[in-house]
CHARMM-style PDB file with segment names, atoms N, HN, CA, C and O in Angstrom:
ATOM      1  N   MET     1      28.481 -52.115 134.809  1.00  0.00      PROA
ATOM      2  CA  MET     1      28.678 -53.403 135.588  1.00  0.00      PROA
ATOM      3  C   MET     1      29.589 -54.302 134.948  1.00  0.00      PROA
ATOM      4  O   MET     1      30.302 -55.088 135.570  1.00  0.00      PROA
ATOM      5  N   SER     2      29.562 -54.173 133.594  1.00  0.00      PROA
ATOM      6  HN  SER     2      28.982 -53.534 133.089  1.00  0.00      PROA
ATOM      7  CA  SER     2      30.401 -55.066 132.916  1.00  0.00      PROA
ATOM      8  C   SER     2      31.998 -54.622 132.736  1.00  0.00      PROA
ATOM      9  O   SER     2      32.916 -55.366 132.394  1.00  0.00      PROA
ATOM     10  N   LYS     3      32.060 -53.467 133.001  1.00  0.00      PROA
ATOM     11  HN  LYS     3      31.314 -52.863 133.280  1.00  0.00      PROA
ATOM     12  CA  LYS     3      33.356 -52.941 133.328  1.00  0.00      PROA
ATOM     13  C   LYS     3      34.021 -53.127 134.435  1.00  0.00      PROA
ATOM     14  O   LYS     3      35.250 -53.183 134.487  1.00  0.00      PROA
ATOM     15  N   LEU     4      33.121 -53.254 135.565  1.00  0.00      PROA
ATOM     16  HN  LEU     4      32.123 -53.208 135.523  1.00  0.00      PROA
ATOM     17  CA  LEU     4      33.619 -53.525 136.925  1.00  0.00      PROA
ATOM     18  C   LEU     4      33.987 -55.150 136.834  1.00  0.00      PROA
ATOM     19  O   LEU     4      34.967 -55.600 137.428  1.00  0.00      PROA
ATOM     20  N   VAL     5      33.152 -55.937 136.075  1.00  0.00      PROA
ATOM     21  HN  VAL     5      32.356 -55.572 135.593  1.00  0.00      PROA
ATOM     22  CA  VAL     5      33.522 -57.218 136.026  1.00  0.00      PROA
ATOM     23  C   VAL     5      34.757 -57.621 135.281  1.00  0.00      PROA
ATOM     24  O   VAL     5      35.353 -58.677 135.497  1.00  0.00      PROA
ATOM     25  N   GLN     6      35.165 -56.592 134.258  1.00  0.00      PROA
ATOM     26  HN  GLN     6      34.681 -55.735 134.083  1.00  0.00      PROA
ATOM     27  CA  GLN     6      36.231 -56.633 133.670  1.00  0.00      PROA
ATOM     28  C   GLN     6      37.587 -56.341 134.324  1.00  0.00      PROA
ATOM     29  O   GLN     6      38.669 -56.820 133.985  1.00  0.00      PROA
ATOM     30  N   TRP     7      37.333 -55.420 135.379  1.00  0.00      PROA
ATOM     31  HN  TRP     7      36.454 -55.031 135.654  1.00  0.00      PROA
ATOM     32  CA  TRP     7      38.503 -54.851 136.063  1.00  0.00      PROA
ATOM     33  C   TRP     7      38.649 -55.542 137.425  1.00  0.00      PROA
ATOM     34  O   TRP     7      39.689 -55.308 138.040  1.00  0.00      PROA
ATOM     35  N   TRP     8      37.778 -56.331 137.954  1.00  0.00      PROA
ATOM     36  HN  TRP     8      36.934 -56.521 137.454  1.00  0.00      PROA
ATOM     37  CA  TRP     8      37.834 -56.997 139.231  1.00  0.00      PROA
ATOM     38  C   TRP     8      39.285 -57.706 139.400  1.00  0.00      PROA
ATOM     39  O   TRP     8      39.980 -57.493 140.393  1.00  0.00      PROA
ATOM     40  N   PRO     9      39.663 -58.531 138.391  1.00  0.00      PROA
ATOM     41  CA  PRO     9      40.951 -59.065 138.810  1.00  0.00      PROA
ATOM     42  C   PRO     9      42.153 -58.395 139.137  1.00  0.00      PROA
ATOM     43  O   PRO     9      43.068 -58.828 139.837  1.00  0.00      PROA
ATOM     44  N   PHE    10      42.050 -57.048 138.438  1.00  0.00      PROA
ATOM     45  HN  PHE    10      41.307 -56.696 137.870  1.00  0.00      PROA
ATOM     46  CA  PHE    10      43.286 -56.169 138.577  1.00  0.00      PROA
ATOM     47  C   PHE    10      43.141 -55.498 140.255  1.00  0.00      PROA
ATOM     48  O   PHE    10      44.057 -55.138 140.994  1.00  0.00      PROA
ATOM     49  N   ILE    11      41.854 -55.492 140.479  1.00  0.00      PROA
ATOM     50  HN  ILE    11      41.110 -55.785 139.879  1.00  0.00      PROA
ATOM     51  CA  ILE    11      41.583 -54.737 141.623  1.00  0.00      PROA
ATOM     52  C   ILE    11      41.890 -55.494 142.924  1.00  0.00      PROA
ATOM     53  O   ILE    11      42.261 -54.957 143.968  1.00  0.00      PROA
ATOM     54  N   VAL    12      41.675 -56.905 142.717  1.00  0.00      PROA
ATOM     55  HN  VAL    12      41.374 -57.341 141.869  1.00  0.00      PROA
ATOM     56  CA  VAL    12      41.705 -57.825 143.491  1.00  0.00      PROA
ATOM     57  C   VAL    12      43.437 -58.066 143.725  1.00  0.00      PROA
ATOM     58  O   VAL    12      43.913 -58.060 144.860  1.00  0.00      PROA
ATOM     59  N   ALA    13      44.250 -58.265 142.538  1.00  0.00      PROA
ATOM     60  HN  ALA    13      43.864 -58.269 141.616  1.00  0.00      PROA
ATOM     61  CA  ALA    13      45.589 -58.383 142.415  1.00  0.00      PROA
ATOM     62  C   ALA    13      46.418 -56.880 143.307  1.00  0.00      PROA
ATOM     63  O   ALA    13      47.402 -56.968 144.041  1.00  0.00      PROA
ATOM     64  N   TYR    14      45.720 -55.694 142.980  1.00  0.00      PROA
ATOM     65  HN  TYR    14      44.920 -55.622 142.384  1.00  0.00      PROA
ATOM     66  CA  TYR    14      46.344 -54.752 143.577  1.00  0.00      PROA
ATOM     67  C   TYR    14      45.979 -54.803 145.187  1.00  0.00      PROA
ATOM     68  O   TYR    14      46.812 -54.575 146.064  1.00  0.00      PROA
ATOM     69  N   ALA    15      44.745 -55.104 145.406  1.00  0.00      PROA
ATOM     70  HN  ALA    15      44.068 -55.289 144.693  1.00  0.00      PROA
ATOM     71  CA  ALA    15      44.549 -55.376 146.895  1.00  0.00      PROA
ATOM     72  C   ALA    15      45.412 -56.414 147.890  1.00  0.00      PROA
ATOM     73  O   ALA    15      45.731 -56.234 149.065  1.00  0.00      PROA
ATOM     74  N   SER    16      45.670 -57.518 147.054  1.00  0.00      PROA
ATOM     75  HN  SER    16      45.411 -57.665 146.099  1.00  0.00      PROA
ATOM     76  CA  SER    16      46.395 -58.443 147.683  1.00  0.00      PROA
ATOM     77  C   SER    16      47.870 -58.127 147.871  1.00  0.00      PROA
ATOM     78  O   SER    16      48.502 -58.433 148.882  1.00  0.00      PROA
ATOM     79  N   SER    17      48.460 -57.370 146.619  1.00  0.00      PROA
ATOM     80  HN  SER    17      47.946 -57.122 145.798  1.00  0.00      PROA
ATOM     81  CA  SER    17      49.664 -56.999 146.804  1.00  0.00      PROA
ATOM     82  C   SER    17      49.941 -55.977 147.844  1.00  0.00      PROA
ATOM     83  O   SER    17      51.065 -55.883 148.337  1.00  0.00      PROA
ATOM     84  N   PHE    18      48.924 -55.184 148.205  1.00  0.00      PROA
ATOM     85  HN  PHE    18      48.011 -55.261 147.803  1.00  0.00      PROA
ATOM     86  CA  PHE    18      49.135 -54.170 148.972  1.00  0.00      PROA
ATOM     87  C   PHE    18      49.024 -54.899 150.373  1.00  0.00      PROA
ATOM     88  O   PHE    18      49.847 -54.516 151.205  1.00  0.00      PROA
ATOM     89  N   VAL    19      48.086 -55.945 150.792  1.00  0.00      PROA
ATOM     90  HN  VAL    19      47.418 -56.256 150.117  1.00  0.00      PROA
ATOM     91  CA  VAL    19      48.181 -56.610 152.016  1.00  0.00      PROA
ATOM     92  C   VAL    19      49.506 -57.152 152.303  1.00  0.00      PROA
ATOM     93  O   VAL    19      50.227 -56.997 153.288  1.00  0.00      PROA
ATOM     94  N   LEU    20      49.689 -57.902 151.103  1.00  0.00      PROA
ATOM     95  HN  LEU    20      49.103 -58.028 150.302  1.00  0.00      PROA
ATOM     96  CA  LEU    20      51.038 -58.893 151.367  1.00  0.00      PROA
ATOM     97  C   LEU    20      52.071 -57.574 151.961  1.00  0.00      PROA
ATOM     98  O   LEU    20      52.501 -57.560 153.115  1.00  0.00      PROA
ATOM     99  N   GLY    21      52.344 -56.566 151.002  1.00  0.00      PROA
ATOM    100  HN  GLY    21      51.994 -56.577 150.065  1.00  0.00      PROA
ATOM    101  CA  GLY    21      53.456 -55.557 151.297  1.00  0.00      PROA
ATOM    102  C   GLY    21      53.266 -54.982 152.672  1.00  0.00      PROA
ATOM    103  O   GLY    21      54.248 -54.479 153.218  1.00  0.00      PROA
ATOM    104  N   GLN    22      51.935 -55.004 153.381  1.00  0.00      PROA
ATOM    105  HN  GLN    22      51.137 -55.412 152.937  1.00  0.00      PROA
ATOM    106  CA  GLN    22      51.863 -54.370 154.791  1.00  0.00      PROA
ATOM    107  C   GLN    22      52.260 -55.521 155.674  1.00  0.00      PROA
ATOM    108  O   GLN    22      52.979 -55.265 156.640  1.00  0.00      PROA
ATOM    109  N   PHE    23      51.890 -56.713 155.464  1.00  0.00      PROA
ATOM    110  HN  PHE    23      51.306 -56.921 154.679  1.00  0.00      PROA
ATOM    111  CA  PHE    23      52.173 -58.039 156.088  1.00  0.00      PROA
ATOM    112  C   PHE    23      53.841 -58.184 156.386  1.00  0.00      PROA
ATOM    113  O   PHE    23      54.416 -58.351 157.462  1.00  0.00      PROA
ATOM    114  N   THR    24      54.392 -58.056 155.013  1.00  0.00      PROA
ATOM    115  HN  THR    24      53.925 -57.920 154.139  1.00  0.00      PROA
ATOM    116  CA  THR    24      55.870 -58.158 155.033  1.00  0.00      PROA
ATOM    117  C   THR    24      56.553 -57.198 155.898  1.00  0.00      PROA
ATOM    118  O   THR    24      57.456 -57.482 156.685  1.00  0.00      PROA
ATOM    119  N   VAL    25      55.963 -55.833 155.657  1.00  0.00      PROA
ATOM    120  HN  VAL    25      55.229 -55.603 155.018  1.00  0.00      PROA
ATOM    121  CA  VAL    25      56.609 -54.647 156.401  1.00  0.00      PROA
ATOM    122  C   VAL    25      56.523 -55.047 157.869  1.00  0.00      PROA
ATOM    123  O   VAL    25      57.459 -54.907 158.656  1.00  0.00      PROA
ATOM    124  N   ASP    26      55.285 -55.575 158.192  1.00  0.00      PROA
ATOM    125  HN  ASP    26      54.524 -55.689 157.553  1.00  0.00      PROA
ATOM    126  CA  ASP    26      54.858 -55.664 159.742  1.00  0.00      PROA
ATOM    127  C   ASP    26      55.904 -56.818 160.294  1.00  0.00      PROA
ATOM    128  O   ASP    26      56.440 -56.660 161.391  1.00  0.00      PROA
ATOM    129  N   THR    27      56.161 -57.937 159.522  1.00  0.00      PROA
ATOM    130  HN  THR    27      55.726 -58.066 158.631  1.00  0.00      PROA
ATOM    131  CA  THR    27      56.755 -58.854 160.029  1.00  0.00      PROA
ATOM    132  C   THR    27      58.479 -58.720 160.036  1.00  0.00      PROA
ATOM    133  O   THR    27      59.100 -59.331 160.906  1.00  0.00      PROA
ATOM    134  N   SER    28      59.176 -57.924 159.064  1.00  0.00      PROA
ATOM    135  HN  SER    28      58.671 -57.428 158.358  1.00  0.00      PROA
ATOM    136  CA  SER    28      60.300 -57.944 158.829  1.00  0.00      PROA
ATOM    137  C   SER    28      61.130 -56.406 159.731  1.00  0.00      PROA
ATOM    138  O   SER    28      62.313 -56.221 160.016  1.00  0.00      PROA
ATOM    139  N   TYR    29      59.816 -55.475 159.982  1.00  0.00      PROA
ATOM    140  HN  TYR    29      58.855 -55.626 159.751  1.00  0.00      PROA
ATOM    141  CA  TYR    29      60.489 -54.415 160.827  1.00  0.00      PROA
ATOM    142  C   TYR    29      60.939 -54.710 162.166  1.00  0.00      PROA
ATOM    143  O   TYR    29      61.936 -54.140 162.608  1.00  0.00      PROA
ATOM    144  N   PRO    30      60.405 -55.405 162.733  1.00  0.00      PROA
ATOM    145  CA  PRO    30      60.809 -55.744 164.092  1.00  0.00      PROA
ATOM    146  C   PRO    30      62.180 -56.292 164.105  1.00  0.00      PROA
ATOM    147  O   PRO    30      62.936 -55.862 164.976  1.00  0.00      PROA
ATOM    148  N   LYS    31      62.622 -57.189 163.257  1.00  0.00      PROA
ATOM    149  HN  LYS    31      62.008 -57.538 162.549  1.00  0.00      PROA
ATOM    150  CA  LYS    31      64.082 -57.943 162.796  1.00  0.00      PROA
ATOM    151  C   LYS    31      65.041 -56.662 162.782  1.00  0.00      PROA
ATOM    152  O   LYS    31      66.035 -56.590 163.504  1.00  0.00      PROA
ATOM    153  N   LEU    32      64.762 -55.951 162.150  1.00  0.00      PROA
ATOM    154  HN  LEU    32      63.954 -56.010 161.563  1.00  0.00      PROA
ATOM    155  CA  LEU    32      65.622 -54.609 161.674  1.00  0.00      PROA
ATOM    156  C   LEU    32      66.007 -53.917 162.887  1.00  0.00      PROA
ATOM    157  O   LEU    32      67.199 -53.620 162.957  1.00  0.00      PROA
ATOM    158  N   GLN    33      65.242 -53.587 163.884  1.00  0.00      PROA
ATOM    159  HN  GLN    33      64.273 -53.828 163.827  1.00  0.00      PROA
ATOM    160  CA  GLN    33      65.503 -53.050 164.964  1.00  0.00      PROA
ATOM    161  C   GLN    33      66.264 -53.698 165.713  1.00  0.00      PROA
ATOM    162  OT1 GLN    33      66.582 -53.245 166.812  1.00  0.00      PROA
TER     163      GLN     33
END
């Protein structure tokens, strides 16, 4: 459990960057068409 607490900021950062990347692709892709 302590390892999970130690790693959660990295997991949150990875998840947020992934979501942000998906959001950027979804918003910029129609403009390229």
